[in-house]
N, C-alpha and C positions, 0 to 999 in steps of 0.2 A: 712591430715586426710581424710579418705575416706568419701565422702558425701553420705548422705541418698538420695535415688532416689524416684521419685514420683510414687505412685501406683494409677491407675485409674481402674474403673470398666471395666472388660473385655468386649470388644465388638466384637472383633474377627478377622477381615480379615487383613492379611499382604499383602501390596501392594508394587510393585516394584518402584524404584526411581533411578534417576541419579543425581550426584553432580558434578558441574563444579568447579575444583580446580584451584586456582591462587597462584603462588609462592609468598609468603610474610612472613616476620617474624611476629609472633603473637604479638598482643599488641593493645593499644588504638590508635596508629597512623593509624591503618587500617580503622578507622571510619572517612571517609572523606566526607565533605558536598559537594553536587553537586551544591547547590545554585539555583536549578530549581524551588523552590517554588515561586509562584507569588501571589500578593495581590488578594484576591478573589478566590484562588485555590479551596477552599471549601466554599460553600455558607452558611454553618452553623457554620463557625468559624470566629468570628469577632476579630478585633485587640485588643479590650478591654477585651476579655475573658481570664480568668486566665490560660487557657491551650493553648492559641494561639501560644506562643513561642515554647512550647513542640511539638505541632502538626507540626509546620514548620520544626523543627529540625529532627523529626523522618522521615518526608517525604524526606527531603534533604539527609538523610543518607540511604535512600533506605529500610527503615524498614516497612513503612506503605504506602499504595497506595490509601487509601480511600475506601468507600463503593460503588463507582460508581455514575454516574449522578451528579457529582460535590459535593457530600456529604461526610463528614467524620463521621457523627453520633457520636459526642463526648459523649453524654449521653447514647448511646446505650451500651448494654452489650457486652463484648468481648466473643466470643464463645471459646470453648476449642480448636477447630481447629485453630482459629486465634491466640490464646495464644501460642500453640505449634509452629506455623509458626513463630511468632515473636521471640521466644526463639531460634529457630534454625537459623534464619537470623542473630541474634546477635552473636551467636557462630561462624557461618561460616565467617562473616566479621572479627571477632576478630582473627581468625586463618589463614584466607586466603586472606582477603581483598575483598572478593566477597560475595554477598548474594544469588547468583544464585543456587537454587536447583530446577531442572527441573522436573515437573510432567508429567506423561504419558497423552497423549491426551484423552479427554473424561472423565477424572477422576476429582474428587474434588480437588481444589487447594491445600488443606492441606495434601493430601495423601503422597506425596513424603517427605514433612517435617516431618510427623508423623513417617514414616519409618526411616528417618535419626535420629529422636529423640530416637527411640527405639534402633537403632544400636549403638548410642553413649551414652547410659545410662542416657539420660534426662528423659525418662519415662521407665516404666517396662512393660507396656501393652497398647494396643490400647484401646480407650474409645469412648464414644458417642461424637464425635467432634462437633455436632450441638448444644449441650447443653451450657448454659452460664458457663463461668469459674468463680471460686471464687477468692477472693483476695489471699487466702492461696495457691491455685493451681498456680496462676501466679507467686507469689513470689518464690515458690519452683522450677518452671520451669526455671526462670531466674537464680537462684542460681545453679541449676544443669547444666546449659548450659555453664557456664564460670568457669575458674580456681579460686582458693582461692585468688590469688594475686589481682584480680579485686576488692575484697571486703575488702580492707584495712580499718582498724578501725579509725574513727575520733570522735566517740561518746562513752562515757562510759555508757553502759546500763547494769545494774545489772541483773543477772539471776532472773527471776520472775518479773522484772520491768515493762513488758508490761502486762497490767491488764487482757487482754482477750486472752493471748497466754500462755498456761500452759506447763509444762516441758515435758510432755510425748506425745505431739501431733506430728504427722508425719512431720509437717511443721515447728516445733519450731526452729530448727537449721537454716533453711533458713531465716525465718522472723527476728530472732535476728541478723543474719549476715547483712541483708539489713538495719536494724535500725542502727547498729553500724557503718556501712559504710556511713550513711547519705543518703541512697537511699529511705528509708521509714521514714516517720515522724509521722504517725498516723493521725487519723481523728478529733481529738480534743486536748484540752490542756493537757489531761492526756495521750496522745500517744496511745489511743485505736486503735486497728488494724481492728476489725471486720472481722476476717478471713473467716467467712462463707458467707459474703455478696458477691454478684456478682460484678465483677470489670467492670467499664466503660472503654470505649475506651480512654477517656481523661485521666483517672487515669493511664492507661497502658502507654500512651505516656509519662507522667511525670516520671514514674518509669524507662522507657527505657532511657530517656535522662540523668537522674542522674546516670544510670549505665554506659553508654558509655562516659560520659563527667564528670570526677571527679570534675571539677571546679563548676559544677552545684549542687553538693551535699550539704546537709543542716545539720546544727548543731542541735542536738536534746538533750534536757535535760528532763528526765521524773521525775515526782514528787515521793518522797519517800512514800507519803501517799496521800489519797484523803479524802475529808470531809465525815462526817457521813451523811450529807444531800445528797451528791452525791451517796454514797453507797446505801442509801435507795431508791433514785430515780431510780437508775439503776437496782436494784434487786427486788423491791417490786412485780413486775408483775410475778416473777418466784416462789413466795413463797405463800403458801396457808394454810388455816386451815382445819384440818381433823375432821370429826364427824363420830363416829362409832356407829353402830346399831346392835341390836340382831335380831333374826329371827322374832320377833314380831314387829320390827320397832321401838323399844325403844332405845333412845340414851344411850350408855354405857360409852363413853370416848370421850374426845377431844384431839387433838394433832396438830402437825404442820408437814410440809414437803416442799420440794422444787424440782423443775424440774432440771434434768441434761441432757435432750435432748429435741429437738423441737418436738419430736413425742410422748410425754406424759410419758416418763419414769421419775420417781421421787424417792427421798430418804426420808425415815422417820425411826423412831425406830421400831424394830420388836414388842416391847411391846405395841406400840400404836395400831397396827392393828391385832395382833395375835389372839385375842379372839372375833373378830367381824364377823358378818355374812354379813354385808354390810357396805359401807363407802362412804361418800361424801366429795369431796375436794372443798372448797370455795375460789376463788381467791380474790385478792385485789379489783377487780372491781365489786365484788358481785356475779359474775357468778359461778354456781356450776356444777360439773361434777362427774360422778360416778367413784369410784375406781374399776377397772375391776378385779384386782387380784395382786398376788405377783410374780414377775419374778425372784427374787433371795433373799435369806435371810441368815443371820448368827446369831445363837442364842448367841454364845459366845460374839460377838461384838455388839449385840443388833441393828442390821441393817437390813433394808428391802428395796429392790428396788421394787416399785409398778408401775403398769401400769394404767394410768388414761385416760378415754375416751375423749381426746381432742387432736387436732393436731395444729401444727404451733404456739407453745407457746414459750415465751422467757425462757431461762434457765441459770443456774449459772455455772461458771467455777471453777474447783477444782484446788487449789494450791498444791504444794508439801508440805504435812504436816510435813515431816521430817525436814523442814527448820524452823519450829516454835521454838521460844526460850522463856524461862521464862522471864516475864516482857513485852512481846509484847503487844501492844494495840490491842484489838479485839472488834468486835461488834456482836450482836445477833439480828436477826429479826424473831419473831415467833408470836404465838397467845396465850399468857398467859391468863388463865381464859376466853378464847374465844375472847379476844380483838385482832382482826385480824391485823397482821403486826405492832407489837410494837417493836421499836428498843431500845436497851440498849447498854451501853459501859462498858468495863472493861479491865482487863489485864489477861494474862496467869499466873496463880499462880504456876503451876508446869506442866512440859511437859510429865511426866511419872509416873502418879499416878496409882499404881496397886491396884485394888480392885477385890476380888473374881477371881483372875487369869486373869483379863482383864486390859489392859493399857488404861488410859484416859488422856486427858488434863484436868487439874483443872483450872477453870477460875472464874472471879468475876462478869461478866456482869449478871445483875439480870434476873432470869428466874422463872417461876411459873408453876403450873399445866396447861397443854395445850401447853407448849413450847417444849415438847419432840419431837424430829425429826426436829427441826428448824436448819438453818445453822448458823455456827459461822464463821465470816469473819476476814481476816487480814486487815491491813491498806490500802490495794489496792483493797478491795472489792472482794477478791477471797475467796472461801470457804476452810477453813482449818479443819473443824470438824462439827460434828452433836451433838447438845445439847441432852443429854441423861437423866440426873437425877441430883438431889441435895441431899446433906446431911442435913436432916431436923433439926438436933440438933445444927446447926451452922448458921453463916450468910454468904451468898454468897459463899458457898462451893459447886460449881457446876461442873459437869463433862461433857465432850464432847468426843465422839468417834473420833479419828484422821481420817481426810479425806482420807488418803491413803488406809485405810481399805475398803473404798467404791470401789476403783479400783480393789481390790482383789476378789470381788464378781463375780461369773460367771453368767452372765445374760442369761436366757433362751429365746428362740424364742417364747415360750408360757408362760402363767401365770397360777398360781394356784388360783382358786377362794378363797375368804376370808373364806367362810364357810368350804371349804375343808381343808384349812390350819389349821383352828381351830381343826378339827377332826383328823388331822395328828399329832397334838402336843402331 
């Protein structure tokens, strides 16, 4: 199967490179240890450190040479240039037995490797190689650098089983392949990957060793569900109460919402914000921020993506809501009656309840006035829907907009002020 290839921000300049080729059959046998590593090779790598063996191995295999002055900088962030260089070295050794990619004099060490990566489909464009690489970027580089047979499966990881890697991310295929091959194991007992976190040099060393030496790979078993306490702990910082005000500053409605990006984009119901002139979002820590406007909305599905004046916030991951089944256990966290971040538990009563031409999930987790716009979670703490309404003449007859409908919204680079949205209605 053709692999997806990494896309980076275009930075622009194509540089020349030369590659020294060694005749060898492709395979793991080409990774040979030189045995040149000596005790004290790096002053910042002690024998008791968890990464010491990995550092020794990648050094002996010619993949890493340190940061200079006797330092490896295990806790330092791997730059994108270093990440591309390491991926290319692994590929070149696997296919030729040599890691030698010679750069032109006077140019940055990574330029020849970056050109090689571009020529061989490891990347699709040059990027800012001085920036720190993310864990997702490094996983995708490693996956793109080597053939499928390198990633033979030893672990059964269900689709959707990695709690913070959702089905439509550009790196999903790579990360799942590395988990299933025992190269990645996650950062906690739930197998959480933290794809957007910067990767350290020590972490990169461990990943490389597990890639080139199958005997070093690890068995991983991910839980089928996580506890309500953990879901709340991990999610509460990304969920907020909304208070809507008219032009005179009088409160007109309360609701809920949740962030879907670190830059302040969030989801709620359209009915929550539609007739407000202003709105305030209050986070779990008590801090409040203004709602700047609406960046996308859909009246039929009662959804709005709003922009909130806050940066660097935690956010929630959207699961594939098409995988939801009747009877699934679910959780809701919202602000019923203004009680910020209240969690309730229930099940999916029906996955395709049609009301007024719209399709909803029907669920039993208790919600009340103020819960509209709050996230509905699956058992892995991924968002599968947005609580929308209740049928008042029954008990726990609650409706949620399926999460995949959020993905269908076209988010603008600008936002419509709340008052203007009201006048457009």
